[in-house]
N, C-alpha and C positions, 0 to 999 in steps of 0.2 A: 572733207578735210582731205581725205585720201588722194583726191583729184589734183590738189595742189602740189603734191609731190611728183607728178608725172614731168612736167616740162622744167624741171631744175637742172638737171646735167647739160651741158654744152654738146655732149656726144650720144644724145638721147636716140633710140631706134625709132620713136614714135615721130620726132620732128620730121626728119627727111621722108618718112613714109606717108605723111599727110601734106608735105610741102610747106610746113610752118616755119617761117624764119624765128629764130632764137629769141630776137627782141620783142616779137609778137607773143611768144610762148611765155616770156618774162612778165610782159604786162598781164597776161591771163593768170600767171601764178599769183602775181601780187592783188589780183581782183579777186581771186577765189579766198586769198589770206585775209583780206579785209571783209569780205562776206561772212566768212567763219567768226571772225572778232565781233562783227555787229551782231550776229545771230546768237553768239554766246551772252554778250551783254544784255540784249533784250530777253532772252530766256531767263538770265539771272534777275533781271529787274521784276519780270513778271511773277518770279517764284517768290521774290522777297515782298511783293505788294500783296500777294496771297497769303504768304505767312504771317503778314502783319495783321490782316483783317480777320484771322482765325481767332475764336474767342479764348481757346486755351493754347496760345501760343508758347512754344518751348518746351511742352510736356509732349513727349513722343509715347505713342502708345495707350494714352489715356482711354480711348474709346475701348480698347481691348479689355483694360483692368474694369471698366465700370460695367460691364456685360455680366 
């Protein structure tokens, strides 16, 4: 996620140093943002599927009390 903040400013030191035009950096910035959003949604979906398949869902710490 932090990589998406590098190409944001037009007067960034990184863009001229690497010879990257601002338009290409903006495209990369958007690509990283979309990738982070998709990764977050997939992560949340996996978590909720796993949570829904757990027998005692909604009960936090039950395994600690039962010992």
